[in-house]
C-alpha positions as CSV (number, residue, x, y, z in Angstrom):
1,M,100.3,128.8,96.6
2,T,101.2,124.4,95.5
3,E,103.5,122.6,98.9
4,L,106.0,120.0,97.4
5,M,107.5,118.2,99.6
6,T,110.1,116.4,99.2
7,L,110.4,112.7,99.7
8,E,111.4,113.0,103.5
9,E,109.4,115.2,104.3
10,V,106.6,112.8,103.4
11,A,108.3,110.5,105.0
12,T,108.6,112.6,108.1
13,Y,104.6,114.2,107.9
14,L,102.9,110.2,107.6
15,H,105.1,108.7,110.1
16,V,106.9,106.4,108.1
17,T,110.3,105.0,106.8
18,K,111.1,106.4,103.7
19,K,111.7,103.1,102.5
20,T,107.5,102.9,102.9
21,I,107.7,105.7,101.2
22,Y,109.1,103.9,98.0
23,R,106.6,100.8,98.3
24,L,104.2,103.3,97.9
25,L,106.2,104.8,94.8
26,K,106.1,101.2,94.1
27,R,102.2,99.9,94.1
28,D,101.7,103.4,92.6
29,S,100.0,104.1,95.8
30,I,100.8,107.6,97.1
31,P,99.8,110.8,94.9
32,A,103.1,111.9,93.6
33,T,105.3,113.7,90.8
34,K,109.0,112.9,89.2
35,V,110.9,116.7,89.0
36,S,114.5,116.8,87.6
37,R,114.6,112.6,89.3
38,Q,113.4,113.5,92.6
39,W,110.4,113.2,93.8
40,R,108.1,116.1,95.2
41,F,104.3,115.3,97.0
42,N,101.4,118.0,96.6
43,K,100.8,118.3,100.4
44,A,96.9,118.7,99.9
45,L,97.3,115.6,97.4
46,I,99.0,113.8,100.5
47,D,96.0,115.2,102.5
48,E,93.2,113.7,100.5
49,W,94.9,110.7,99.9
50,L,95.1,109.8,103.5
51,H,91.8,110.9,103.9
52,R,90.1,108.4,100.7
53,N,93.1,105.4,102.7
54,S,91.7,106.3,106.9
55,D,88.5,104.0,106.1
56,E,90.4,101.0,104.6
């Protein structure tokens, strides 16, 4: 089953502010989907994204 996180949850998970998440969304830098005007983040995709970007 796909685990979806809210913007607040992903910010906590990544140890960043919500403002940082909004910046990443604006740049299309983080995998996310908008559901009924609210952002949702697939935890597996966030983990992959984090792994890919940890080398930079």
